[in-house]
PQR file with spaces between the fields and no chain letter, atoms N, CA, C, O and H, PARSE charges and radii, in Angstrom:
ATOM       1  N    MET     1      59.789   -6.268  -16.441 -0.4000 1.5000
ATOM       2  CA   MET     1      60.126   -5.583  -15.275 -0.0000 2.0000
ATOM       3  C    MET     1      58.738   -5.014  -14.717  0.5500 1.7000
ATOM       4  O    MET     1      57.644   -5.169  -15.260 -0.5500 1.4000
ATOM       5  N    TRP     2      59.020   -4.257  -13.411 -0.4000 1.5000
ATOM       6  CA   TRP     2      57.743   -3.906  -12.576 -0.0000 2.0000
ATOM       7  C    TRP     2      57.043   -2.914  -13.611  0.5500 1.7000
ATOM       8  O    TRP     2      55.820   -3.029  -13.689 -0.5500 1.4000
ATOM       9  H    TRP     2      59.909   -4.131  -12.970  0.4000 1.0000
ATOM      10  N    PHE     3      57.589   -2.062  -14.328 -0.4000 1.5000
ATOM      11  CA   PHE     3      56.818   -1.006  -15.054 -0.0000 2.0000
ATOM      12  C    PHE     3      56.057   -1.572  -16.082  0.5500 1.7000
ATOM      13  O    PHE     3      55.344   -0.844  -16.774 -0.5500 1.4000
ATOM      14  H    PHE     3      58.583   -1.969  -14.265  0.4000 1.0000
ATOM      15  N    GLU     4      56.122   -2.887  -16.287 -0.4000 1.5000
ATOM      16  CA   GLU     4      55.119   -3.379  -17.470 -0.0000 2.0000
ATOM      17  C    GLU     4      53.697   -3.399  -17.009  0.5500 1.7000
ATOM      18  O    GLU     4      52.768   -3.292  -17.810 -0.5500 1.4000
ATOM      19  H    GLU     4      56.701   -3.479  -15.725  0.4000 1.0000
ATOM      20  N    ILE     5      53.528   -3.532  -15.739 -0.4000 1.5000
ATOM      21  CA   ILE     5      52.249   -3.471  -15.289 -0.0000 2.0000
ATOM      22  C    ILE     5      51.464   -2.080  -15.298  0.5500 1.7000
ATOM      23  O    ILE     5      50.248   -2.022  -15.118 -0.5500 1.4000
ATOM      24  H    ILE     5      54.283   -3.619  -15.089  0.4000 1.0000
ATOM      25  N    LEU     6      52.167   -1.114  -15.494 -0.4000 1.5000
ATOM      26  CA   LEU     6      51.763    0.330  -15.382 -0.0000 2.0000
ATOM      27  C    LEU     6      50.551    0.405  -16.552  0.5500 1.7000
ATOM      28  O    LEU     6      49.442    0.705  -16.110 -0.5500 1.4000
ATOM      29  H    LEU     6      53.155   -1.161  -15.640  0.4000 1.0000
ATOM      30  N    PRO     7      50.633    0.216  -17.676 -0.5600 1.5000
ATOM      31  CA   PRO     7      49.519    0.445  -18.617  0.2800 2.0000
ATOM      32  C    PRO     7      48.287   -0.104  -18.103  0.5500 1.7000
ATOM      33  O    PRO     7      47.278    0.568  -17.890 -0.5500 1.4000
ATOM      34  N    SER     8      48.406   -1.437  -17.897 -0.4000 1.5000
ATOM      35  CA   SER     8      47.040   -2.129  -17.466 -0.0000 2.0000
ATOM      36  C    SER     8      46.716   -1.737  -16.276  0.5500 1.7000
ATOM      37  O    SER     8      45.545   -2.023  -16.026 -0.5500 1.4000
ATOM      38  H    SER     8      49.225   -1.983  -18.071  0.4000 1.0000
ATOM      39  N    GLY     9      47.299   -1.161  -15.365 -0.4000 1.5000
ATOM      40  CA   GLY     9      46.988   -0.494  -14.042 -0.0000 2.0000
ATOM      41  C    GLY     9      46.290    0.820  -14.272  0.5500 1.7000
ATOM      42  O    GLY     9      45.314    1.222  -13.638 -0.5500 1.4000
ATOM      43  H    GLY     9      48.250   -0.930  -15.568  0.4000 1.0000
ATOM      44  N    VAL    10      46.848    1.385  -15.164 -0.4000 1.5000
ATOM      45  CA   VAL    10      46.327    2.834  -15.660 -0.0000 2.0000
ATOM      46  C    VAL    10      44.836    2.630  -16.283  0.5500 1.7000
ATOM      47  O    VAL    10      43.928    3.399  -15.967 -0.5500 1.4000
ATOM      48  H    VAL    10      47.641    1.059  -15.680  0.4000 1.0000
ATOM      49  N    ILE    11      44.641    1.563  -17.172 -0.4000 1.5000
ATOM      50  CA   ILE    11      43.431    1.318  -17.792 -0.0000 2.0000
ATOM      51  C    ILE    11      42.407    0.799  -16.797  0.5500 1.7000
ATOM      52  O    ILE    11      41.271    1.240  -16.621 -0.5500 1.4000
ATOM      53  H    ILE    11      45.379    0.938  -17.428  0.4000 1.0000
ATOM      54  N    PHE    12      42.960   -0.145  -16.219 -0.4000 1.5000
ATOM      55  CA   PHE    12      41.979   -0.539  -14.963 -0.0000 2.0000
ATOM      56  C    PHE    12      41.506    0.557  -14.119  0.5500 1.7000
ATOM      57  O    PHE    12      40.303    0.592  -13.858 -0.5500 1.4000
ATOM      58  H    PHE    12      43.883   -0.504  -16.361  0.4000 1.0000
ATOM      59  N    THR    13      42.330    1.506  -13.633 -0.4000 1.5000
ATOM      60  CA   THR    13      41.810    2.583  -12.680 -0.0000 2.0000
ATOM      61  C    THR    13      40.962    3.485  -13.404  0.5500 1.7000
ATOM      62  O    THR    13      39.937    3.948  -12.904 -0.5500 1.4000
ATOM      63  H    THR    13      43.307    1.478  -13.845  0.4000 1.0000
ATOM      64  N    GLY    14      41.356    3.751  -14.563 -0.4000 1.5000
ATOM      65  CA   GLY    14      40.563    4.645  -15.472 -0.0000 2.0000
ATOM      66  C    GLY    14      39.109    4.074  -15.753  0.5500 1.7000
ATOM      67  O    GLY    14      38.162    4.857  -15.831 -0.5500 1.4000
ATOM      68  H    GLY    14      42.189    3.375  -14.969  0.4000 1.0000
ATOM      69  N    LEU    15      38.954    2.854  -15.889 -0.4000 1.5000
ATOM      70  CA   LEU    15      37.513    2.085  -16.065 -0.0000 2.0000
ATOM      71  C    LEU    15      36.902    2.077  -14.735  0.5500 1.7000
ATOM      72  O    LEU    15      35.708    2.348  -14.613 -0.5500 1.4000
ATOM      73  H    LEU    15      39.723    2.218  -15.825  0.4000 1.0000
ATOM      74  N    LEU    16      37.674    1.771  -13.681 -0.4000 1.5000
ATOM      75  CA   LEU    16      37.003    1.865  -12.348 -0.0000 2.0000
ATOM      76  C    LEU    16      36.490    3.385  -11.859  0.5500 1.7000
ATOM      77  O    LEU    16      35.526    3.601  -11.125 -0.5500 1.4000
ATOM      78  H    LEU    16      38.644    1.551  -13.780  0.4000 1.0000
ATOM      79  N    LEU    17      37.244    4.226  -12.361 -0.4000 1.5000
ATOM      80  CA   LEU    17      36.865    5.636  -11.834 -0.0000 2.0000
ATOM      81  C    LEU    17      35.609    6.106  -12.602  0.5500 1.7000
ATOM      82  O    LEU    17      34.736    6.780  -12.055 -0.5500 1.4000
ATOM      83  H    LEU    17      38.028    4.051  -12.957  0.4000 1.0000
ATOM      84  N    SER    18      35.557    5.704  -13.941 -0.4000 1.5000
ATOM      85  CA   SER    18      34.615    6.170  -14.955 -0.0000 2.0000
ATOM      86  C    SER    18      33.303    5.374  -14.764  0.5500 1.7000
ATOM      87  O    SER    18      32.304    5.738  -15.385 -0.5500 1.4000
ATOM      88  H    SER    18      36.266    5.156  -14.385  0.4000 1.0000
ATOM      89  N    SER    19      33.261    4.457  -14.055 -0.4000 1.5000
ATOM      90  CA   SER    19      31.930    3.847  -13.851 -0.0000 2.0000
ATOM      91  C    SER    19      30.781    4.587  -13.293  0.5500 1.7000
ATOM      92  O    SER    19      29.644    4.221  -13.593 -0.5500 1.4000
ATOM      93  H    SER    19      34.072    4.161  -13.551  0.4000 1.0000
ATOM      94  N    PRO    20      30.955    5.513  -12.571 -0.5600 1.5000
ATOM      95  CA   PRO    20      29.877    6.392  -12.036  0.2800 2.0000
ATOM      96  C    PRO    20      29.450    7.516  -13.060  0.5500 1.7000
ATOM      97  O    PRO    20      28.434    8.204  -12.962 -0.5500 1.4000
ATOM      98  N    ILE    21      30.382    7.582  -14.040 -0.4000 1.5000
ATOM      99  CA   ILE    21      30.121    8.861  -14.848 -0.0000 2.0000
ATOM     100  C    ILE    21      29.739    8.477  -16.288  0.5500 1.7000
ATOM     101  O    ILE    21      29.309    9.347  -17.045 -0.5500 1.4000
ATOM     102  H    ILE    21      31.207    7.022  -14.119  0.4000 1.0000
ATOM     103  N    VAL    22      29.896    7.077  -16.732 -0.4000 1.5000
ATOM     104  CA   VAL    22      29.620    6.890  -18.162 -0.0000 2.0000
ATOM     105  C    VAL    22      28.003    6.364  -18.221  0.5500 1.7000
ATOM     106  O    VAL    22      27.394    6.529  -19.278 -0.5500 1.4000
ATOM     107  H    VAL    22      30.246    6.370  -16.118  0.4000 1.0000
ATOM     108  N    PRO    23      27.365    5.769  -17.141 -0.5600 1.5000
ATOM     109  CA   PRO    23      25.881    5.420  -17.353  0.2800 2.0000
ATOM     110  C    PRO    23      25.173    6.704  -17.720  0.5500 1.7000
ATOM     111  O    PRO    23      24.504    6.662  -18.752 -0.5500 1.4000
ATOM     112  N    PRO    24      25.210    7.833  -17.046 -0.5600 1.5000
ATOM     113  CA   PRO    24      24.314    9.044  -17.281  0.2800 2.0000
ATOM     114  C    PRO    24      24.489    9.445  -18.817  0.5500 1.7000
ATOM     115  O    PRO    24      23.560    9.753  -19.564 -0.5500 1.4000
ATOM     116  N    ILE    25      25.842    9.387  -19.160 -0.4000 1.5000
ATOM     117  CA   ILE    25      26.122    9.890  -20.574 -0.0000 2.0000
ATOM     118  C    ILE    25      25.403    9.006  -21.719  0.5500 1.7000
ATOM     119  O    ILE    25      24.791    9.447  -22.692 -0.5500 1.4000
ATOM     120  H    ILE    25      26.597    9.137  -18.553  0.4000 1.0000
ATOM     121  N    VAL    26      25.620    7.668  -21.378 -0.4000 1.5000
ATOM     122  CA   VAL    26      25.079    6.664  -22.364 -0.0000 2.0000
ATOM     123  C    VAL    26      23.615    6.991  -22.398  0.5500 1.7000
ATOM     124  O    VAL    26      23.082    7.202  -23.487 -0.5500 1.4000
ATOM     125  H    VAL    26      26.118    7.310  -20.588  0.4000 1.0000
ATOM     126  N    ALA    27      22.884    7.050  -21.210 -0.4000 1.5000
ATOM     127  CA   ALA    27      21.497    7.295  -20.983 -0.0000 2.0000
ATOM     128  C    ALA    27      20.854    8.534  -21.875  0.5500 1.7000
ATOM     129  O    ALA    27      19.772    8.563  -22.462 -0.5500 1.4000
ATOM     130  H    ALA    27      23.318    6.879  -20.325  0.4000 1.0000
ATOM     131  N    TRP    28      21.957    9.621  -21.771 -0.4000 1.5000
ATOM     132  CA   TRP    28      21.605   10.980  -22.376 -0.0000 2.0000
ATOM     133  C    TRP    28      21.607   10.524  -23.983  0.5500 1.7000
ATOM     134  O    TRP    28      20.680   10.828  -24.734 -0.5500 1.4000
ATOM     135  H    TRP    28      22.836    9.597  -21.294  0.4000 1.0000
ATOM     136  N    ILE    29      22.594    9.871  -24.345 -0.4000 1.5000
ATOM     137  CA   ILE    29      22.818    9.738  -25.904 -0.0000 2.0000
ATOM     138  C    ILE    29      21.587    8.658  -26.524  0.5500 1.7000
ATOM     139  O    ILE    29      21.036    8.857  -27.607 -0.5500 1.4000
ATOM     140  H    ILE    29      23.347    9.624  -23.735  0.4000 1.0000
ATOM     141  N    PHE    30      21.326    7.680  -25.770 -0.4000 1.5000
ATOM     142  CA   PHE    30      20.155    6.887  -26.256 -0.0000 2.0000
ATOM     143  C    PHE    30      18.826    7.443  -25.970  0.5500 1.7000
ATOM     144  O    PHE    30      17.902    7.344  -26.777 -0.5500 1.4000
ATOM     145  H    PHE    30      21.772    7.519  -24.890  0.4000 1.0000
ATOM     146  N    ARG    31      18.718    8.016  -24.855 -0.4000 1.5000
ATOM     147  CA   ARG    31      17.179    8.442  -24.505 -0.0000 2.0000
ATOM     148  C    ARG    31      16.864    9.934  -24.901  0.5500 1.7000
ATOM     149  O    ARG    31      15.703   10.341  -24.852 -0.5500 1.4000
ATOM     150  H    ARG    31      19.469    8.097  -24.199  0.4000 1.0000
ATOM     151  N    LYS    32      17.997   10.818  -25.327 -0.4000 1.5000
ATOM     152  CA   LYS    32      17.938   11.917  -25.982 -0.0000 2.0000
ATOM     153  C    LYS    32      17.137   13.066  -24.940  0.5500 1.7000
ATOM     154  O    LYS    32      16.459   14.012  -25.341 -0.5500 1.4000
ATOM     155  H    LYS    32      18.940   10.488  -25.366  0.4000 1.0000
ATOM     156  N    ASP    33      17.378   12.751  -23.672 -0.4000 1.5000
ATOM     157  CA   ASP    33      17.154   13.643  -22.648 -0.0000 2.0000
ATOM     158  C    ASP    33      18.105   13.646  -21.515  0.5500 1.7000
ATOM     159  O    ASP    33      18.812   12.657  -21.324 -0.5500 1.4000
ATOM     160  H    ASP    33      17.928   11.982  -23.346  0.4000 1.0000
ATOM     161  N    ARG    34      18.179   14.736  -20.714 -0.4000 1.5000
ATOM     162  CA   ARG    34      19.113   14.578  -19.761 -0.0000 2.0000
ATOM     163  C    ARG    34      18.958   14.096  -18.431  0.5500 1.7000
ATOM     164  O    ARG    34      19.835   14.261  -17.584 -0.5500 1.4000
ATOM     165  H    ARG    34      17.605   15.540  -20.869  0.4000 1.0000
ATOM     166  N    LYS    35      17.812   13.467  -18.190 -0.4000 1.5000
ATOM     167  CA   LYS    35      17.617   12.610  -17.059 -0.0000 2.0000
ATOM     168  C    LYS    35      18.172   11.266  -16.963  0.5500 1.7000
ATOM     169  O    LYS    35      18.107   10.444  -17.877 -0.5500 1.4000
ATOM     170  H    LYS    35      17.100   13.332  -18.879  0.4000 1.0000
ATOM     171  N    TYR    36      18.721   11.066  -15.826 -0.4000 1.5000
ATOM     172  CA   TYR    36      19.197    9.704  -15.586 -0.0000 2.0000
ATOM     173  C    TYR    36      18.388    9.099  -14.476  0.5500 1.7000
ATOM     174  O    TYR    36      18.740    9.258  -13.307 -0.5500 1.4000
ATOM     175  H    TYR    36      18.774   11.733  -15.084  0.4000 1.0000
ATOM     176  N    THR    37      17.390    8.456  -14.776 -0.4000 1.5000
ATOM     177  CA   THR    37      16.446    7.920  -13.738 -0.0000 2.0000
ATOM     178  C    THR    37      15.963    6.600  -14.141  0.5500 1.7000
ATOM     179  O    THR    37      15.953    6.185  -15.300 -0.5500 1.4000
ATOM     180  H    THR    37      17.105    8.327  -15.726  0.4000 1.0000
ATOM     181  N    GLN    38      15.525    5.909  -13.008 -0.4000 1.5000
ATOM     182  CA   GLN    38      15.012    4.649  -13.176 -0.0000 2.0000
ATOM     183  C    GLN    38      13.732    4.599  -13.935  0.5500 1.7000
ATOM     184  O    GLN    38      13.039    5.612  -14.028 -0.5500 1.4000
ATOM     185  H    GLN    38      15.533    6.246  -12.066  0.4000 1.0000
ATOM     186  N    ARG    39      13.339    3.319  -14.554 -0.4000 1.5000
ATOM     187  CA   ARG    39      12.120    3.525  -15.180 -0.0000 2.0000
ATOM     188  C    ARG    39      10.868    3.557  -14.196  0.5500 1.7000
ATOM     189  O    ARG    39      10.775    2.676  -13.342 -0.5500 1.4000
ATOM     190  H    ARG    39      13.902    2.496  -14.477  0.4000 1.0000
ATOM     191  N    TYR    40       9.981    4.476  -14.291 -0.4000 1.5000
ATOM     192  CA   TYR    40       8.964    4.629  -13.389 -0.0000 2.0000
ATOM     193  C    TYR    40       7.849    3.847  -13.875  0.5500 1.7000
ATOM     194  O    TYR    40       7.764    3.443  -15.035 -0.5500 1.4000
ATOM     195  H    TYR    40      10.057    5.192  -14.985  0.4000 1.0000
ATOM     196  N    PHE    41       6.827    3.603  -12.782 -0.4000 1.5000
ATOM     197  CA   PHE    41       5.655    2.744  -13.261 -0.0000 2.0000
ATOM     198  C    PHE    41       4.807    3.517  -14.300  0.5500 1.7000
ATOM     199  O    PHE    41       4.236    2.887  -15.190 -0.5500 1.4000
ATOM     200  H    PHE    41       6.896    3.931  -11.840  0.4000 1.0000
ATOM     201  N    HIS    42       4.711    4.827  -14.217 -0.4000 1.5000
ATOM     202  CA   HIS    42       3.985    5.567  -15.018 -0.0000 2.0000
ATOM     203  C    HIS    42       4.252    5.480  -16.520  0.5500 1.7000
ATOM     204  O    HIS    42       3.460    5.969  -17.325 -0.5500 1.4000
ATOM     205  H    HIS    42       5.175    5.339  -13.494  0.4000 1.0000
ATOM     206  N    ALA    43       5.291    4.898  -16.867 -0.4000 1.5000
ATOM     207  CA   ALA    43       5.843    4.681  -18.191 -0.0000 2.0000
ATOM     208  C    ALA    43       5.294    3.441  -18.689  0.5500 1.7000
ATOM     209  O    ALA    43       5.376    3.209  -19.895 -0.5500 1.4000
ATOM     210  H    ALA    43       5.935    4.501  -16.212  0.4000 1.0000
ATOM     211  N    ASP    44       4.705    2.556  -17.848 -0.4000 1.5000
ATOM     212  CA   ASP    44       4.205    1.148  -18.367 -0.0000 2.0000
ATOM     213  C    ASP    44       3.203    0.732  -17.449  0.5500 1.7000
ATOM     214  O    ASP    44       3.472    0.044  -16.465 -0.5500 1.4000
ATOM     215  H    ASP    44       4.639    2.745  -16.868  0.4000 1.0000
ATOM     216  N    GLU    45       1.984    1.147  -17.751 -0.4000 1.5000
ATOM     217  CA   GLU    45       0.821    0.979  -17.136 -0.0000 2.0000
ATOM     218  C    GLU    45       0.413   -0.530  -16.581  0.5500 1.7000
ATOM     219  O    GLU    45      -0.223   -0.759  -15.552 -0.5500 1.4000
ATOM     220  H    GLU    45       1.766    1.706  -18.551  0.4000 1.0000
ATOM     221  N    VAL    46       1.006   -1.628  -17.639 -0.4000 1.5000
ATOM     222  CA   VAL    46       0.844   -2.868  -17.028 -0.0000 2.0000
ATOM     223  C    VAL    46       1.694   -3.211  -15.823  0.5500 1.7000
ATOM     224  O    VAL    46       1.174   -3.838  -14.900 -0.5500 1.4000
ATOM     225  H    VAL    46       1.522   -1.443  -18.475  0.4000 1.0000
ATOM     226  N    ASP    47       2.971   -2.844  -15.765 -0.4000 1.5000
ATOM     227  CA   ASP    47       3.808   -3.195  -14.614 -0.0000 2.0000
ATOM     228  C    ASP    47       3.179   -2.441  -13.284  0.5500 1.7000
ATOM     229  O    ASP    47       3.318   -2.948  -12.171 -0.5500 1.4000
ATOM     230  H    ASP    47       3.394   -2.334  -16.515  0.4000 1.0000
ATOM     231  N    TYR    48       2.500   -1.234  -13.472 -0.4000 1.5000
ATOM     232  CA   TYR    48       2.060   -0.695  -12.168 -0.0000 2.0000
ATOM     233  C    TYR    48       0.632   -1.537  -11.917  0.5500 1.7000
ATOM     234  O    TYR    48       0.390   -1.766  -10.732 -0.5500 1.4000
ATOM     235  H    TYR    48       2.386   -0.822  -14.376  0.4000 1.0000
ATOM     236  N    ARG    49      -0.201   -1.953  -12.758 -0.4000 1.5000
ATOM     237  CA   ARG    49      -1.338   -2.922  -12.521 -0.0000 2.0000
ATOM     238  C    ARG    49      -0.888   -4.374  -11.825  0.5500 1.7000
ATOM     239  O    ARG    49      -1.499   -4.910  -10.901 -0.5500 1.4000
ATOM     240  H    ARG    49      -0.005   -1.767  -13.721  0.4000 1.0000
ATOM     241  N    MET    50       0.019   -4.766  -12.313 -0.4000 1.5000
ATOM     242  CA   MET    50       0.722   -6.100  -11.529 -0.0000 2.0000
ATOM     243  C    MET    50       1.067   -5.718  -10.151  0.5500 1.7000
ATOM     244  O    MET    50       0.661   -6.355   -9.179 -0.5500 1.4000
ATOM     245  H    MET    50       0.515   -4.331  -13.065  0.4000 1.0000
ATOM     246  N    TYR    51       1.887   -4.582  -10.060 -0.4000 1.5000
ATOM     247  CA   TYR    51       2.286   -4.091   -8.675 -0.0000 2.0000
ATOM     248  C    TYR    51       1.187   -3.981   -7.785  0.5500 1.7000
ATOM     249  O    TYR    51       1.131   -4.589   -6.716 -0.5500 1.4000
ATOM     250  H    TYR    51       2.217   -4.065  -10.850  0.4000 1.0000
ATOM     251  N    VAL    52       0.259   -3.167   -8.240 -0.4000 1.5000
ATOM     252  CA   VAL    52      -1.002   -2.932   -7.251 -0.0000 2.0000
ATOM     253  C    VAL    52      -1.613   -4.327   -6.911  0.5500 1.7000
ATOM     254  O    VAL    52      -1.951   -4.631   -5.767 -0.5500 1.4000
ATOM     255  H    VAL    52       0.305   -2.673   -9.108  0.4000 1.0000
ATOM     256  N    ARG    53      -1.730   -5.161   -8.005 -0.4000 1.5000
ATOM     257  CA   ARG    53      -2.423   -6.535   -7.723 -0.0000 2.0000
ATOM     258  C    ARG    53      -1.647   -7.345   -6.753  0.5500 1.7000
ATOM     259  O    ARG    53      -2.229   -8.103   -5.978 -0.5500 1.4000
ATOM     260  H    ARG    53      -1.455   -4.914   -8.934  0.4000 1.0000
ATOM     261  N    ASP    54      -0.316   -7.212   -6.765 -0.4000 1.5000
ATOM     262  CA   ASP    54       0.594   -8.181   -5.825 -0.0000 2.0000
ATOM     263  C    ASP    54       0.281   -7.578   -4.349  0.5500 1.7000
ATOM     264  O    ASP    54      -0.003   -8.280   -3.380 -0.5500 1.4000
ATOM     265  H    ASP    54       0.156   -6.596   -7.395  0.4000 1.0000
ATOM     266  N    ILE    55       0.364   -6.384   -4.339 -0.4000 1.5000
ATOM     267  CA   ILE    55       0.124   -5.608   -3.063 -0.0000 2.0000
ATOM     268  C    ILE    55      -1.287   -6.180   -2.433  0.5500 1.7000
ATOM     269  O    ILE    55      -1.316   -6.674   -1.306 -0.5500 1.4000
ATOM     270  H    ILE    55       0.595   -5.813   -5.127  0.4000 1.0000
ATOM     271  N    TYR    56      -2.375   -6.073   -3.211 -0.4000 1.5000
ATOM     272  CA   TYR    56      -3.652   -6.165   -2.902 -0.0000 2.0000
ATOM     273  C    TYR    56      -3.804   -7.709   -2.439  0.5500 1.7000
ATOM     274  O    TYR    56      -4.339   -7.962   -1.359 -0.5500 1.4000
ATOM     275  H    TYR    56      -2.352   -5.671   -4.126  0.4000 1.0000
ATOM     276  N    LYS    57      -3.347   -8.677   -3.237 -0.4000 1.5000
ATOM     277  CA   LYS    57      -3.686  -10.078   -3.005 -0.0000 2.0000
ATOM     278  C    LYS    57      -2.652  -10.793   -2.088  0.5500 1.7000
ATOM     279  O    LYS    57      -2.968  -11.769   -1.408 -0.5500 1.4000
ATOM     280  H    LYS    57      -2.913   -8.472   -4.114  0.4000 1.0000
ATOM     281  N    PHE    58      -1.575  -10.334   -2.100 -0.4000 1.5000
ATOM     282  CA   PHE    58      -0.448  -11.041   -1.361 -0.0000 2.0000
ATOM     283  C    PHE    58       0.103  -10.358   -0.228  0.5500 1.7000
ATOM     284  O    PHE    58       0.754  -10.926    0.649 -0.5500 1.4000
ATOM     285  H    PHE    58      -1.319   -9.541   -2.653  0.4000 1.0000
ATOM     286  N    GLY    59      -0.181   -9.047   -0.256 -0.4000 1.5000
ATOM     287  CA   GLY    59       0.398   -8.057    0.890 -0.0000 2.0000
ATOM     288  C    GLY    59       1.672   -7.642    0.734  0.5500 1.7000
ATOM     289  O    GLY    59       2.070   -6.776    1.513 -0.5500 1.4000
ATOM     290  H    GLY    59      -0.709   -8.586   -0.969  0.4000 1.0000
ATOM     291  N    SER    60       2.498   -8.112   -0.199 -0.4000 1.5000
ATOM     292  CA   SER    60       3.858   -7.764   -0.450 -0.0000 2.0000
ATOM     293  C    SER    60       4.290   -7.948   -1.836  0.5500 1.7000
ATOM     294  O    SER    60       3.863   -8.948   -2.413 -0.5500 1.4000
ATOM     295  H    SER    60       2.174   -8.815   -0.831  0.4000 1.0000
ATOM     296  N    VAL    61       5.024   -7.191   -2.433 -0.4000 1.5000
ATOM     297  CA   VAL    61       5.481   -7.564   -3.837 -0.0000 2.0000
ATOM     298  C    VAL    61       6.956   -8.188   -3.663  0.5500 1.7000
ATOM     299  O    VAL    61       7.512   -8.805   -4.571 -0.5500 1.4000
ATOM     300  H    VAL    61       5.370   -6.379   -1.965  0.4000 1.0000
ATOM     301  N    TYR    62       7.512   -7.967   -2.429 -0.4000 1.5000
ATOM     302  CA   TYR    62       8.997   -8.492   -2.197 -0.0000 2.0000
ATOM     303  C    TYR    62       8.904   -9.957   -1.752  0.5500 1.7000
ATOM     304  O    TYR    62       9.949  -10.605   -1.788 -0.5500 1.4000
ATOM     305  H    TYR    62       7.060   -7.466   -1.691  0.4000 1.0000
ATOM     306  N    LYS    63       7.727  -10.586   -1.318 -0.4000 1.5000
ATOM     307  CA   LYS    63       7.624  -11.842   -0.943 -0.0000 2.0000
ATOM     308  C    LYS    63       6.718  -12.639   -1.745  0.5500 1.7000
ATOM     309  O    LYS    63       5.636  -12.901   -1.220 -0.5500 1.4000
ATOM     310  H    LYS    63       6.877  -10.059   -1.288  0.4000 1.0000
ATOM     311  N    PRO    64       6.949  -13.091   -2.954 -0.5600 1.5000
ATOM     312  CA   PRO    64       5.969  -13.690   -3.829  0.2800 2.0000
ATOM     313  C    PRO    64       5.377  -14.935   -3.325  0.5500 1.7000
ATOM     314  O    PRO    64       6.126  -15.719   -2.743 -0.5500 1.4000
ATOM     315  N    LYS    65       4.119  -15.226   -3.470 -0.4000 1.5000
ATOM     316  CA   LYS    65       3.444  -16.526   -2.987 -0.0000 2.0000
ATOM     317  C    LYS    65       2.954  -17.082   -4.342  0.5500 1.7000
ATOM     318  O    LYS    65       2.930  -16.458   -5.403 -0.5500 1.4000
ATOM     319  H    LYS    65       3.511  -14.589   -3.942  0.4000 1.0000
ATOM     320  N    GLY    66       2.552  -18.407   -4.123 -0.4000 1.5000
ATOM     321  CA   GLY    66       2.169  -19.152   -5.268 -0.0000 2.0000
ATOM     322  C    GLY    66       0.504  -19.154   -5.195  0.5500 1.7000
ATOM     323  O    GLY    66      -0.145  -18.512   -4.369 -0.5500 1.4000
ATOM     324  H    GLY    66       2.572  -18.914   -3.262  0.4000 1.0000
ATOM     325  N    LEU    67       0.048  -19.860   -6.049 -0.4000 1.5000
ATOM     326  CA   LEU    67      -1.403  -19.943   -6.403 -0.0000 2.0000
ATOM     327  C    LEU    67      -2.149  -20.620   -5.045  0.5500 1.7000
ATOM     328  O    LEU    67      -3.373  -20.533   -4.951 -0.5500 1.4000
ATOM     329  H    LEU    67       0.575  -20.382   -6.720  0.4000 1.0000
ATOM     330  N    GLU    68      -1.411  -21.253   -4.066 -0.4000 1.5000
ATOM     331  CA   GLU    68      -2.005  -21.792   -2.947 -0.0000 2.0000
ATOM     332  C    GLU    68      -2.340  -20.710   -1.959  0.5500 1.7000
ATOM     333  O    GLU    68      -3.016  -21.001   -0.972 -0.5500 1.4000
ATOM     334  H    GLU    68      -0.417  -21.323   -4.142  0.4000 1.0000
ATOM     335  N    ALA    69      -1.891  -19.409   -2.166 -0.4000 1.5000
ATOM     336  CA   ALA    69      -2.067  -18.268   -1.251 -0.0000 2.0000
ATOM     337  C    ALA    69      -3.403  -17.597   -1.710  0.5500 1.7000
ATOM     338  O    ALA    69      -3.946  -16.741   -1.011 -0.5500 1.4000
ATOM     339  H    ALA    69      -1.342  -19.172   -2.969  0.4000 1.0000
ATOM     340  N    LEU    70      -3.921  -18.018   -2.926 -0.4000 1.5000
ATOM     341  CA   LEU    70      -5.214  -17.186   -3.203 -0.0000 2.0000
ATOM     342  C    LEU    70      -6.435  -18.056   -2.823  0.5500 1.7000
ATOM     343  O    LEU    70      -6.490  -19.286   -2.815 -0.5500 1.4000
ATOM     344  H    LEU    70      -3.479  -18.713   -3.493  0.4000 1.0000
ATOM     345  N    ASP    71      -7.403  -17.164   -2.510 -0.4000 1.5000
ATOM     346  CA   ASP    71      -8.749  -17.672   -1.994 -0.0000 2.0000
ATOM     347  C    ASP    71      -9.473  -18.309   -3.182  0.5500 1.7000
ATOM     348  O    ASP    71      -9.105  -17.836   -4.257 -0.5500 1.4000
ATOM     349  H    ASP    71      -7.358  -16.165   -2.516  0.4000 1.0000
ATOM     350  N    GLU    72     -10.327  -19.176   -3.257 -0.4000 1.5000
ATOM     351  CA   GLU    72     -11.122  -19.719   -4.201 -0.0000 2.0000
ATOM     352  C    GLU    72     -12.334  -19.211   -4.042  0.5500 1.7000
ATOM     353  O    GLU    72     -13.250  -19.552   -4.789 -0.5500 1.4000
ATOM     354  H    GLU    72     -10.627  -19.560   -2.383  0.4000 1.0000
């Protein structure tokens, strides 16, 4: 009957509505702090150096260029 779809509909709606709430909670559990932030560059100096290198050599980090773009 039509009411057989109600449990799966409730489960689906619950998961859909909880999607913005769950990631900060999981981050708090695993990272042991209350901040829910992206990984910043100061956390990993190697990534920051590669970011600065790409801007200096290629002008943009969003449009990667190959070795042919480098001057010899």
